[in-house]
C-alpha positions in Angstrom: 4.4 8.7 19.0 4.7 8.4 15.3 4.9 11.7 13.5 3.2 12.7 10.2 6.7 13.0 8.6 7.6 9.4 9.6 4.4 8.1 8.1 5.0 10.1 4.9 8.6 8.7 4.8 7.2 5.2 5.2 4.7 5.8 2.4 7.3 7.2 0.1 9.7 4.3 0.6 6.8 1.8 0.1 6.0 3.4 -3.3 9.5 2.4 -4.4 9.0 -1.3 -3.7 6.2 -3.5 -4.9 6.4 -5.8 -1.9 6.6 -2.9 0.6 3.5 -1.3 -0.9 1.6 -4.6 -0.8 2.6 -5.0 2.9 1.4 -1.4 3.7 -1.9 -2.2 1.9 -2.2 -5.5 3.9 -1.6 -3.5 7.1 -4.4 -1.1 6.2 -6.7 -4.1 5.7 -5.8 -5.7 9.0 -6.6 -2.4 10.7 -9.9 -2.3 8.8 -9.0 0.9 6.9 -10.6 -0.3 3.7 -10.7 3.1 1.9 -6.9 3.5 2.5 -6.3 -0.1 1.3 -8.3 0.6 -1.9 -6.2 3.7 -2.5 -3.0 1.8 -2.0 -4.2 -0.9 -4.3 -4.9 1.7 -7.1 -1.5 3.1 -6.5 0.0 -0.4 -6.6 -1.6 -1.0 -10.0 -0.4 2.5 -11.3 3.2 2.0 -10.1 3.5 -1.7 -10.8 1.1 -2.5 -13.7 2.2 -6.1 -13.7 0.3 -6.7 -10.4 -3.1 -5.9 -12.0 -5.2 -9.0 -11.6 -2.6 -10.7 -9.3 -4.1 -9.7 -6.0 -3.9 -12.5 -3.4 -7.1 -11.2 -1.9 -9.6 -12.7 -4.3 
């Protein structure tokens, strides 16, 4: 079983890497967790402003 700490560690590592964060967001979409994907997208824009408007999901 995955622990809350492991999920938080994954999230913290993903925030350091644009590609990792995008993959985490994509995983949320595949799992139909749209609210989480939207939050991750907002975080992606905040942390990596150059990605604004560059979403592959148009």
